[in-house]
Every structure is written in structure tokens, then in C-alpha cells.
N, C-alpha and C positions, 0 to 999 in steps of 0.2 A: 723456831720449831719447824720441822719439815713434816708434811702430812702426805699420805699416799694420794695419787690423783683420783682414785675411785672414791676415797673418803671425802676429798675436797669437793668433787662434783656433787656427791650425795648431800653433803652438808649445805652447799649453796642452794641446791635444788630444793631440799627440804625446807630451808628457811623461807623459800618463796612459794612453796606448794599451795595450790588452791585449797580452800577449806572443804569444798563439796565435790561430788563426782556425778552431778546430774547428767543425764543423757537425753538424746532425742530432742523433741520440740521444746521442752522446758529449758534445756541447755542452750538451744539456739536463741530463744527469747532472752535468756540471761546474757548471752554474748552480745546481743544488740544493745542491751542496756548497761554493758560493762563500763565501769568507771575507769578513769586513768589510775594506774597503780599509785598507791600512797607513797609519798617520798620517804626515804629511809630516815630513821631517827638517829641523828648524829649526836656525839658526845661533845659537850662544850666544857673545857677545863675551866674551873672557877678561878678567880683571882688568887694569887699566892697569899697564904697566911705566913707572915714572916716573924711572928713571935710566938712563944710558948704560952700555955694557959696561964702561967703565973707572970707573964709580961716580959720575959727575957727575950732579947732579939736573937734570931738564928745566927749562929757563927760557924755552921758547917753545912755545905751544900754538896750533895753527892748525886751524880747522874749515872744511870745504868742504861745500856743500850745493846740489844742483840743486833749486830750490824750485818749478819748474813753474808759474811765475806768482807774482810777489812779492805782489801784492795779495791773492790768495786764500790764500796761505801765511800772511800776517799774520793774516787772519781766522781761520785754523785754529790760531792760538796758537803758531805756529812760534817767535816771539820768546821765549815763556816757556821753551822748551827751550834756546834760545841763552843766556839769562841763567843757567840752571842749569849749563850746560856751561862757560860763562865762558872762551871762548878769548881769546887776545891779538889774534888777527886772525880775522875771519869773511869767508869768500869765498863768494859766491853766483853761481849760474849759472841761465840761462833765466829771468831776471827778468821779461821780457816787459812791461816798464813804462817808459814814457818818464819822464825826470827830472821833468818838470812834474807828473806824476801820482803821484809816490811817496807812500806813506802816511805821515802825520805820526808814526805809532807808531814808525817806523824812522828817519825823518830826524831826529827829536828825541832819539834814544837817547843818554843821557849816558854810557853805558858805552863808547861808541865815538865819541870826539870827531872822528875823522878818517874821512870817508866819501867813497868814490869810485865813480862810476857810469859805465857805458859801454853805450849802447844802439844799436840798429839805426838807421842814418840814413835808410833807405828804407821800412822796414816797421814801423809802430808796433805794439807788442804782439808783437814777434818777437825771439827770441834775448835778448841782454843779460846782462851780468855786473856784479858789484859787489864792492867790498872795503871792509870796515869795520875800523878799527884803533884800538887803545887808545893807541898811541904814534905819533907822526908819522913817516912814512917820509922818507928823505932826498930822494926824488924819485919821481914817479909818471908813467907813460906809458900810452898807450892804443893798442891794435893792435900790429902787428908791422912797421910801415913798408912795407906792401904794399897799395896802394890797392884792388886787387881783393878783398882779404880784409877790410880794416879797416872797410868800410862796414856790416858786419853786427853789429858790437859784440860781439866774442868774447873779447877779451884785455885784462886790466889787469896791468901790471907795477909792483911797488913795490920800490924799493931801500932796504935797511936797511944798517946799518954793516958787517955781515959776510956778507950774502947778498942775493940777489934772490928775491922771491916773485912767481910768475906764476900767475894764475888764468885758466882758459880753458874755454870751452864749444866743443868741437871740432865742426865741421860733421857732421851726420848724412848718410849716403849716400842716404837716402830710400827710400820705397817703390819697388820695382822697380829700385833702385840707380841712380836717375836722376842722382844727384850723385856717383857713385863716382869718375868722372874728376876732378871738382873736388876731391874729398876727397884723392885721391892727390897732386894739386898742392899742396894745403894742407899735407899731411904733410911734404913735402919742404921747403917754405918755412918752416914752423914749426920744424922741426928745425934749420934753418940759423939762425933767429932765436935759439933757445935756445943753440946752440953759440957764437954770437957773444957772448951775455950771459955765458956761463960763462968766457970768456976774461978777463973782468974780475973776477968773483967767483962763487963757487958759488951754485946756485939750488935752490929748491923749486918744482916745478910741481904745481898741484892743480886739480881740477875734473872735469867730466864729459868724459872723453876719447872717449866713444862708440865703444869697442871692448872686447870681451872677448878678452883676449890668448890664453889657453889654454883647452882644453876644460873644465878644472876651474872656469873662471870663468863658466860658465853652466849652467843645469839641463839643457838639451837641445841639446848641440853638434851632434849628427848631423842634426837637423832644421833647423838654422839656418845651414848653411855657405854658403848663397846669399842670406842676408838681411843687411841693413845691421847693422853692428856685429860681424859674425863672418865676413866674407868673408876670403879668403886675402890680398887686397890690403891690407885694413885691419890685419889681424894682422901682416902683414909690415912695414907702416909703423911700428907700435908696436915691433916687434922691432928695427928699424933705429934707433929712438930709444934703446933700451937698448944696442945695440951701439956707439952714439956715446959711451957712458960714463955713462949715467944708470941709475938703479935703481928698480924698482917696490918701494916700501918695504914694502907689505903682504906681497907674495910673497917678499921677502927674509927677512922675519921668520917667515912661516908658509908654507913652500914646499909643504906637502901639505894645507893647510887647505881642505876642500871645503864646499860649500853656503853660502859666504860671498858674498852678493850685495848690491848697492846699488841695484838698479832692478828693479821688478816692474810689468808692465803692469796697468792697472786692470781688465782683462777676466779673466773665468773665475776670480775669487777667487785670482789668482796669488800675491798676497802672503801670504795665510794658508796657502797650500800651499807657499810658498817656491819657486815656479817663477820664478827670477830670473836676473839678469845682474850681473856686477861690471863696472861701467862708470866708476866714480869712483875716482880714484887720487891718491896723493901720490908723485911721482917726484922723486928726489934726485940731485944731483951727487955724484960720488965723494968730494969734499972734505967733504961734510956727513955721510957715512955713519957715521963714528966717534961722532957725537953723536946718532944715531938711538936713541930710547928705545922708542917704540911707534907703531904705525899701526893705528888703530881703525876698526871699522865699527859705527856706532851704529844698528843695525837696528831697535831698538824705537821710535825717534823717528818720529812720524807727521807728516803735513801735506803730503806730496808723493808722487809715484810713485818718487822716490829717497829714500834715507835719508842722513843726514849721515855724514861721515867726519872723524876727528880725528887730527892728528899731534902727537906729543910729541917734542921735540927739544932738544938742547943746542947753543946757538949762541954 
């Protein structure tokens, strides 16, 4: 997710703003007694749960990562982390790389023999998603069958024997919310697309959904209510997706877990201070929930302004 510089500076500043505005002598005395700033509260990913509630071992591992530019991410050794994580399917967003310019390091990866790419038709170096699989899907499609949306290269859907996997890079409402109306239209159309798939078999949706759903999902909710990613309209759109029968897997497993973010602006040392947003999700159909083992935030992995997330599932 990209945020305007003004919003980024405001966000980081507000997150660290002093609580009072004392002036004069009282302020001077207060300054003399000022304590060292408290260390940031960091998120520690708990140990993986590798079995479902009924005791079955996870047999599907999916990782999703907004790489903020595939070529730069490869140079930053992102693939080393992927090999260590060793998912069955790797989903990438914001690849910003036309297929003709894909790095050989990733196109030749033997770990993932089946690779699928979807980029913007009109803007080279914009948007883009990818899906890399260890086993071949039954079928793969691109977009959501809506011309107005599909030209930006935002969705890949793979059909497996017992479920669909959809990876998506949801449109950002933009600085000044210039694309908020478009985003609202997208949310309606994308929800209809997912509901249509689910009539055939259950699904997993993963990716950068460009919304922090609840106040617990970002460091500074009060200062961002009119910024892209936390407007009432975007939050309502995600709420309507959940109301349609889908579940935010992380929040289902960890309903009160705070400081769990997946995106940090590059400005103001936000990542080291954990001034972030949870924008990346695994959303599941009700039919897959009994097989949910764990939904992880791998916040120690570097290489992008987002961190990867991983789903452990019985299918």
C-alpha cells in the first residue's frame, strides 16, 4: 500500500505526539524531569499451530506477500526467506513488473514449477499479482470478468480439487481519496465475484486488501479516519464481505491481539517503532473454517514495506 507523504508524516507524528501542551515554567520543569521515551511495543508471532481443532495435521501452507516491486524484492533476497518458509503456494502482490522483465531468479525456481503472472495492461510497473505453486491447479483465471477492473492486473484465481485460491491486490483509494468512489464499486463487484465462486466450492482469499478493518488493526486509528485504508466506506466494504459468510482468519484466531501489523511506511522509522497497519489477510469461506490451523504474521521478514503472512490449513 502506498500512502501520501503528508499522511505518512502526520500518522507517524500523531502516533508519537505528547499528551499535554503545557507551556511556560511548568513545561520547563516537566522537560527537566522528562523520562526516556518508552520503547515501542513490538509484535511477537506465536509458535505455529500445525493441526486443526479436531486434530488433523495441516496439509496446505500458503504464503502471501506484497513485495512492493518484484525486481527490488528479489535483489533484497526475498526468495531466500521464501525457500526457508517453503509454502505450497506463494502469492505475491504489487509486483510492478511486466512478464517480459521478470527476474530469472524467480522464473527458474524449481521449487515452484507452476507460475502465473498478471500485470497491468496500461501502466508498466504498476500493480500486478503472481501465484507460484508446487502442484498444478486444475484451472487458473485472471481478473474478475469485469473489464473496468481487470485491466489493472489485480486478481489471480486458482482452482484446486477442494477449494479456490484467490490472490488480490485491492485498489488503494489514493491520496485525497481520489479513487474512493472507484474503490466502493470494486468492493461490490469483487464481493459478487467471490460469492459466485463460493457457490461452486469454498475459497481462500489472500493478499493486500488495503483496509484496516478495526481500530486494533492500526497504530493510530484516530488520526487516520479520513485517510485511505481506514475510511468508514472501506471498513464497511470489508465488513460486508464478512457478513456475506467469509471470515478474517487472523482475527478469528486472535480476536484481541494488538500491535499485529503487516505494513509500515518507510518514513519516520515506522517499522522499528511498529507504527503500522494490518492490511494483508487470509479470508476463508465457512466451509474451510474447520480445517483452519493457524494464520501467521511473519513480521521479522524484510524486503518490502509489507511483511509476509502464512496460512496453515487442512484441505
